[in-house]
C-alpha positions as CSV (number, residue, x, y, z in Angstrom):
1,M,0.0,0.0,0.0
2,K,1.4,3.4,-1.1
3,L,0.0,6.8,-0.3
4,I,0.5,10.4,-1.4
5,V,0.6,12.8,1.6
6,S,-0.4,16.4,0.8
7,H,0.4,19.2,3.2
8,P,1.5,22.6,1.9
9,T,3.2,24.0,5.0
10,L,4.2,20.9,7.1
11,N,3.8,20.9,10.9
12,A,4.9,18.6,13.6
13,N,2.0,16.1,13.2
14,S,2.3,15.9,9.4
15,K,6.0,15.5,9.6
16,N,5.7,12.6,12.1
17,L,3.0,11.0,9.9
18,V,5.5,11.0,7.0
19,I,8.3,9.6,9.3
20,G,5.9,6.7,10.2
21,L,5.0,6.1,6.6
22,L,8.6,6.1,5.5
23,K,9.6,3.7,8.2
24,N,6.9,1.3,7.1
25,K,7.5,1.8,3.4
26,Q,4.0,3.2,2.8
27,L,4.9,6.6,1.4
28,Y,4.8,7.2,-2.4
29,K,5.4,10.9,-2.4
30,L,5.0,14.0,-0.1
31,F,3.7,17.0,-1.9
32,T,4.4,20.3,-0.1
33,S,5.2,23.9,-0.9
34,I,8.7,24.4,0.5
35,A,11.1,21.6,1.0
36,I,14.8,22.5,1.7
37,F,17.6,19.9,2.0
38,Q,21.1,20.3,3.2
39,G,23.6,21.5,0.6
40,Q,20.9,23.3,-1.5
41,L,21.1,27.0,-2.3
42,L,18.1,27.7,-0.2
43,F,19.7,25.9,2.8
44,K,22.8,28.1,2.4
45,L,20.7,31.2,2.1
46,G,19.1,30.3,5.5
47,N,22.5,31.2,7.1
48,N,21.6,34.8,6.4
49,P,20.0,36.2,9.6
50,K,17.3,37.9,7.5
51,L,16.4,34.6,5.9
52,K,16.8,32.3,8.9
53,D,13.1,31.2,8.7
54,L,14.1,29.1,5.7
55,K,16.0,26.7,7.9
56,R,12.6,25.8,9.5
57,R,11.6,24.3,6.2
58,S,14.7,22.0,6.2
59,L,13.9,18.3,5.9
60,D,16.0,15.2,6.5
61,T,17.9,14.2,3.4
62,T,16.3,10.7,3.6
63,W,13.1,12.4,2.5
64,Q,14.5,13.9,-0.7
65,P,13.6,11.0,-3.1
66,F,10.0,11.1,-1.8
67,T,9.4,14.8,-1.7
68,R,8.0,17.2,-4.4
69,S,7.7,20.9,-3.7
70,K,6.3,23.9,-5.5
71,S,7.1,27.0,-3.6
72,F,6.1,30.2,-5.4
73,F,2.9,31.0,-3.4
74,E,4.3,30.0,0.0
75,F,7.5,32.0,-0.6
76,G,5.3,34.9,-1.5
77,R,3.2,34.5,1.7
78,L,6.3,34.3,3.9
79,L,7.9,37.4,2.3
80,A,4.6,39.4,2.4
81,S,4.2,38.5,6.1
82,K,7.8,39.4,6.9
83,F,7.5,42.8,5.2
84,H,4.0,43.4,6.6
85,L,2.4,43.6,3.1
86,E,-1.0,42.9,4.5
87,Y,-2.9,43.4,1.2
88,F,-1.1,40.4,-0.4
89,I,-2.0,38.0,2.5
90,K,-5.6,39.3,3.1
91,H,-7.9,36.5,4.3
92,E,-9.1,34.4,1.4
93,N,-8.5,37.1,-1.2
94,G,-4.8,38.1,-1.0
95,F,-2.7,36.9,-3.9
96,F,-0.4,35.1,-1.4
97,C,-2.9,34.4,1.4
98,I,-2.7,31.0,3.1
99,D,-6.0,29.9,1.4
100,K,-4.3,30.4,-2.0
101,V,-1.3,28.4,-0.8
102,Y,-3.6,25.5,0.1
103,Q,-5.7,25.7,-3.0
104,K,-2.7,25.7,-5.3
105,N,-1.1,22.8,-3.6
106,D,-4.4,20.9,-3.7
107,R,-4.9,21.4,-7.5
108,W,-1.2,20.5,-8.1
109,V,-1.6,17.2,-6.3
110,A,-4.9,16.5,-8.2
111,N,-3.1,17.0,-11.5
112,N,-0.5,14.4,-10.5
113,L,-2.8,11.6,-9.4
114,A,-3.3,9.9,-12.7
115,K,0.4,9.3,-13.1
116,A,0.7,8.3,-9.4
117,K,-2.0,5.7,-9.9
118,E,0.0,4.2,-12.8
119,D,2.9,3.9,-10.4
120,G,0.7,1.9,-8.0
121,I,-0.6,4.3,-5.3
122,T,-3.9,3.3,-3.6
123,G,-4.8,6.5,-1.8
124,V,-4.1,10.1,-0.8
125,Y,-3.8,11.6,2.6
126,A,-4.9,15.3,2.7
127,Y,-5.8,17.9,5.3
128,E,-8.7,20.3,5.8
129,D,-8.9,23.1,3.3
130,G,-6.4,21.4,1.0
131,A,-8.2,18.3,-0.1
132,L,-11.2,19.2,-2.3
133,A,-9.6,19.1,-5.8
134,T,-7.4,16.1,-4.8
135,F,-10.3,14.1,-3.4
136,T,-12.5,14.9,-6.4
137,K,-9.9,13.6,-8.8
138,A,-9.1,10.6,-6.6
139,K,-12.7,9.5,-6.7
140,Q,-12.7,9.6,-10.5
141,L,-9.6,7.4,-10.5
142,G,-10.8,5.0,-7.9
143,L,-8.3,6.1,-5.2
144,H,-9.1,6.2,-1.5
145,C,-9.5,9.6,0.2
146,I,-8.0,9.8,3.7
147,Y,-8.9,13.0,5.5
148,D,-7.2,14.7,8.4
149,L,-9.2,17.2,10.5
150,P,-6.7,18.9,12.8
151,I,-9.2,21.4,14.2
152,G,-12.8,20.8,15.2
153,Y,-15.7,21.0,12.8
154,W,-16.6,24.5,11.8
155,K,-20.4,24.3,12.6
156,S,-19.6,23.2,16.1
157,A,-17.1,26.0,16.5
158,R,-19.7,28.5,15.5
159,L,-22.3,27.1,17.9
160,L,-19.9,27.1,20.8
161,M,-18.2,30.4,20.1
162,Q,-21.4,32.3,19.3
163,K,-22.0,32.4,23.0
164,E,-18.8,34.5,23.5
165,F,-20.3,37.3,21.4
166,E,-23.0,37.6,24.0
167,I,-21.0,36.8,27.2
168,N,-17.8,38.7,26.3
169,P,-18.7,41.2,23.5
170,D,-15.5,43.2,24.2
171,W,-13.5,40.2,23.1
172,S,-15.5,39.3,20.1
173,I,-13.3,41.1,17.6
174,T,-10.6,38.5,18.3
175,L,-12.8,35.7,17.0
176,T,-11.5,35.9,13.5
177,G,-12.7,32.4,12.5
178,F,-16.0,33.9,11.8
179,N,-14.5,35.7,8.8
180,D,-14.6,32.5,6.6
181,S,-16.8,32.9,3.5
182,V,-19.8,30.7,2.8
183,S,-17.8,29.3,-0.1
184,K,-14.9,28.2,2.1
185,L,-17.2,26.6,4.6
186,N,-19.1,24.8,1.9
187,N,-15.8,23.4,0.6
188,K,-15.0,22.1,4.1
189,D,-18.3,20.1,3.9
190,K,-17.5,18.9,0.4
191,E,-14.1,17.5,1.6
192,L,-15.8,15.6,4.4
193,A,-18.4,14.2,2.0
194,L,-15.6,12.8,-0.2
195,A,-13.6,11.2,2.6
196,D,-13.4,7.4,3.0
197,V,-12.0,7.7,6.5
198,I,-11.3,10.6,8.8
199,F,-8.4,10.9,11.3
200,V,-8.5,13.3,14.2
201,A,-6.2,13.8,17.2
202,S,-8.6,14.2,20.0
203,S,-12.0,12.9,21.2
204,F,-13.2,16.5,21.3
205,T,-12.6,16.9,17.6
206,K,-14.5,13.7,16.9
207,K,-17.4,15.0,19.0
208,T,-17.6,18.2,17.1
209,L,-18.4,16.2,13.9
210,E,-21.7,15.3,15.4
211,E,-22.9,18.7,14.0
212,Y,-22.2,17.5,10.4
213,S,-25.5,17.0,8.7
214,G,-24.5,14.3,6.2
215,N,-23.2,10.7,6.6
216,L,-19.7,10.4,7.8
217,P,-17.2,7.5,7.4
218,E,-15.3,5.9,10.2
219,I,-13.5,8.5,12.4
220,K,-10.3,7.3,14.0
221,V,-8.8,9.2,17.1
222,I,-5.0,9.0,17.3
223,P,-3.5,11.6,19.6
224,Y,-0.3,13.3,18.6
225,G,3.0,12.5,20.4
226,F,5.0,14.3,23.0
227,P,8.4,16.0,22.4
228,E,11.4,14.1,23.6
229,V,12.0,14.4,27.4
230,T,15.6,15.7,27.6
231,Q,15.7,17.8,30.8
232,K,14.6,17.5,34.4
233,K,12.7,20.5,35.7
234,E,13.8,22.2,38.9
235,Y,10.8,22.7,41.2
236,K,11.2,25.8,43.4
237,K,9.4,26.3,46.6
238,L,6.5,28.8,46.7
239,A,7.6,30.3,50.0
240,N,7.8,34.1,49.8
241,R,7.0,34.4,46.1
242,K,4.0,34.3,43.7
243,L,2.8,31.3,41.7
244,K,4.3,31.6,38.2
245,V,1.5,30.9,35.6
246,L,2.2,30.6,31.9
247,F,0.0,30.8,28.8
248,I,1.4,30.2,25.3
249,G,-0.8,30.5,22.2
250,G,-2.6,32.8,19.8
251,L,-4.1,35.8,21.7
252,S,-7.8,35.4,20.9
253,Q,-10.9,34.6,22.9
254,R,-11.0,31.2,21.2
255,K,-8.2,30.4,23.6
256,G,-10.4,31.4,26.6
257,L,-8.1,34.2,27.5
258,S,-10.7,36.4,29.3
259,Y,-11.4,33.6,31.7
260,L,-7.7,33.2,32.5
261,F,-7.3,36.9,33.1
262,E,-10.4,36.9,35.4
263,A,-9.0,34.0,37.4
264,V,-5.6,35.6,37.9
265,E,-7.2,39.0,38.6
266,E,-8.9,37.7,41.7
267,L,-5.6,36.2,43.0
268,H,-3.2,39.0,41.8
269,N,-1.4,39.2,45.1
270,Q,-0.5,35.5,44.9
271,V,-0.2,34.8,41.2
272,E,2.0,36.3,38.4
273,L,1.0,35.6,34.8
274,T,3.2,35.5,31.6
275,I,1.5,35.5,28.2
276,V,3.4,34.4,25.1
277,G,1.8,34.8,21.7
278,H,0.8,37.1,18.8
279,K,-2.4,39.1,19.0
280,A,-5.2,37.9,16.7
281,V,-6.0,41.6,16.1
282,A,-4.2,44.7,17.1
283,N,-7.2,46.8,18.2
284,C,-9.0,44.7,20.9
285,E,-9.1,47.1,23.9
286,A,-10.0,44.4,26.4
287,L,-7.0,42.3,25.4
288,N,-4.6,45.3,25.3
289,L,-5.7,46.5,28.7
290,A,-5.2,43.0,30.1
291,L,-1.8,42.6,28.6
292,E,-0.6,45.8,30.3
293,K,-1.1,44.2,33.7
294,H,1.0,41.1,33.0
295,E,4.3,40.2,31.3
296,W,3.6,39.8,27.5
297,I,6.1,38.2,25.1
298,P,4.9,38.4,21.5
299,S,7.2,35.7,20.2
300,L,9.7,33.0,21.2
301,S,11.6,30.4,19.2
302,H,10.7,26.8,20.0
303,D,13.8,26.3,22.2
304,Q,12.9,29.5,24.0
305,V,9.3,28.3,24.5
306,L,10.6,25.1,26.2
307,A,13.0,27.0,28.4
308,C,10.2,29.4,29.3
309,M,8.0,26.5,30.3
310,R,10.7,25.1,32.7
311,E,10.9,28.5,34.4
312,H,7.2,28.5,35.4
313,D,5.2,26.6,37.9
314,I,2.0,25.9,36.0
315,F,0.8,26.0,32.4
316,V,-2.8,27.1,31.7
317,F,-4.4,26.4,28.3
318,P,-8.1,27.4,28.8
319,S,-9.1,27.0,25.1
320,L,-12.8,27.1,24.2
321,F,-12.3,25.2,20.9
322,E,-9.1,23.3,20.1
323,G,-8.5,20.3,17.9
324,F,-5.5,19.3,20.0
325,G,-3.2,21.9,21.6
326,L,0.4,20.9,21.0
327,V,1.5,23.3,23.8
328,I,-0.1,20.9,26.3
329,T,2.3,18.1,25.3
330,E,5.2,20.5,25.2
331,A,4.5,21.7,28.7
332,M,4.1,18.2,30.1
333,S,7.4,17.0,28.4
334,Q,9.1,19.8,30.4
335,G,7.7,18.6,33.7
336,L,5.2,21.5,33.8
337,P,1.8,20.5,35.1
338,V,-1.1,21.7,32.9
339,I,-4.6,23.1,33.5
340,T,-6.7,22.8,30.4
341,T,-10.3,22.4,29.4
342,D,-12.6,19.7,28.2
343,R,-12.5,21.2,24.7
344,T,-8.9,20.3,23.9
345,A,-7.0,17.0,23.7
346,G,-6.5,17.3,27.5
347,P,-9.0,14.5,28.4
348,D,-7.1,12.2,26.0
349,L,-3.7,13.0,27.6
350,I,-4.2,14.0,31.2
351,K,-5.7,12.0,34.1
352,D,-7.5,14.8,36.0
353,G,-6.2,15.0,39.6
354,E,-3.1,12.9,38.9
355,D,-0.9,14.4,36.3
356,G,-2.8,17.6,35.5
357,W,-6.2,19.2,35.7
358,I,-9.2,19.3,33.3
359,V,-11.6,22.1,34.0
360,P,-14.9,23.1,32.2
361,A,-14.4,25.5,29.4
362,A,-15.4,29.1,29.9
363,S,-15.0,29.1,33.6
364,S,-12.7,31.4,35.5
365,I,-14.1,30.0,38.7
366,A,-12.8,26.5,37.8
367,I,-9.3,27.8,37.0
368,K,-9.2,29.9,40.2
369,K,-10.2,26.8,42.2
370,V,-7.1,24.9,40.9
371,F,-4.9,27.9,41.6
372,T,-6.2,28.0,45.2
373,K,-5.6,24.2,45.6
374,I,-2.0,24.6,44.5
375,L,-1.4,27.6,46.7
376,E,-2.8,25.6,49.7
377,A,-0.7,22.5,48.8
378,P,2.4,23.7,46.7
379,E,3.9,20.2,46.7
380,L,1.3,19.3,44.1
381,L,3.4,21.1,41.5
382,E,6.3,18.7,41.7
383,H,4.0,15.7,42.2
384,Y,1.9,16.5,39.1
385,G,4.8,17.8,37.1
386,L,6.8,14.6,37.5
387,A,3.8,12.5,36.6
388,A,3.2,14.7,33.5
389,Q,6.8,14.2,32.4
390,N,6.5,10.4,32.9
391,K,3.3,10.4,30.8
392,A,5.3,12.2,28.1
393,R,8.0,9.6,28.1
394,T,5.4,6.9,27.3
395,R,4.2,8.5,24.1
396,P,7.0,10.1,22.0
397,W,6.2,11.3,18.5
398,S,7.5,8.0,17.1
399,V,4.6,6.2,18.7
400,Y,2.1,8.5,16.9
401,G,3.9,7.9,13.6
402,Q,3.8,4.1,14.1
403,E,0.2,4.1,15.2
404,M,-0.8,6.1,12.1
405,A,1.1,3.7,9.9
406,D,-0.5,0.7,11.5
407,A,-4.0,2.2,11.3
408,L,-3.5,3.0,7.6
409,S,-2.2,-0.4,6.8
410,T,-5.3,-2.1,8.3
411,L,-8.0,0.2,6.9
412,K,-10.8,-1.9,5.4
413,I,-11.1,0.6,2.5
414,L,-7.5,-0.4,1.4
């Protein structure tokens, strides 16, 4: 069984899927936008400080025979973002917007399927917003369509997030997901309708698909892996200092930020909060006022993120709608106990009350209760943190890659 994997930008989960398929000799080709290998001109250009972001697109040389790339639109998007040329990356309509990057990659893959079938492929693995043309062509050729939904279903998101417009109107401007056009939303549904099997990374994501009005194929839940555990965290006593709380993520109400700020506000004499992340919008007054009261770091490299996690006592990820939440696994791998909600992958990863805490979404009271519990029994930080790190050791990314390869090899459709 051989598969094409289509992902324009490549992230941790898609890369580890590819690693698993390569290891099990199941990959025919990876189609992506930018693929840079050591020794190439683009790799050398990445040594220039102004072009260092190119190095992030570097891939292992063993991937080279299996990788095809077509980079024009993604390069355009990266340059437009770097030089703040907002017109070119405007949502859905900008010449180099992320939607165009996905659509161009999708059509490119579709145009290569006939030749790939001649070479013996049996299916294609594609991701949300980048699968419609590919799946349409695959159906014509009798190939199987394997769909990956990394974030919950859009109708469910709208139902859940609509409440925030009423409860927290001052934060509503940050809910940019409501900007998707009818056409884009319809295309999401068309992709689902063409899928022969759907992979998701959390039970919550699977649950959101209950709002889909059509018939769905089998939905498989395979959580992502944890980063490698390489360092032991030093747990410092809380005596004569505040509880150091950390949040990392996009700064929007979808992440439940207002509820975190409320919980911290009521304990401001005992808690200090650090926020790491880019603003979803620049002109949300409620967000800007909240950030002034706390330490805000707009951006950190991945290594800096992990170091920052080790410097804090507790990680809070109060998301209201999350397909997974990779920062949860990152924090746990660093020995940092996590408070997160029932609308993330938290319930799939954390045993509440043993190696972290699961709280109801949209509840500052629930977050505050956990803070209070920790302040009353600070030894919980080390106890839960070590348990979280032990959990991380049991599920490295290699486990995810192998589980995906195993699941794909045993699919009834194949």
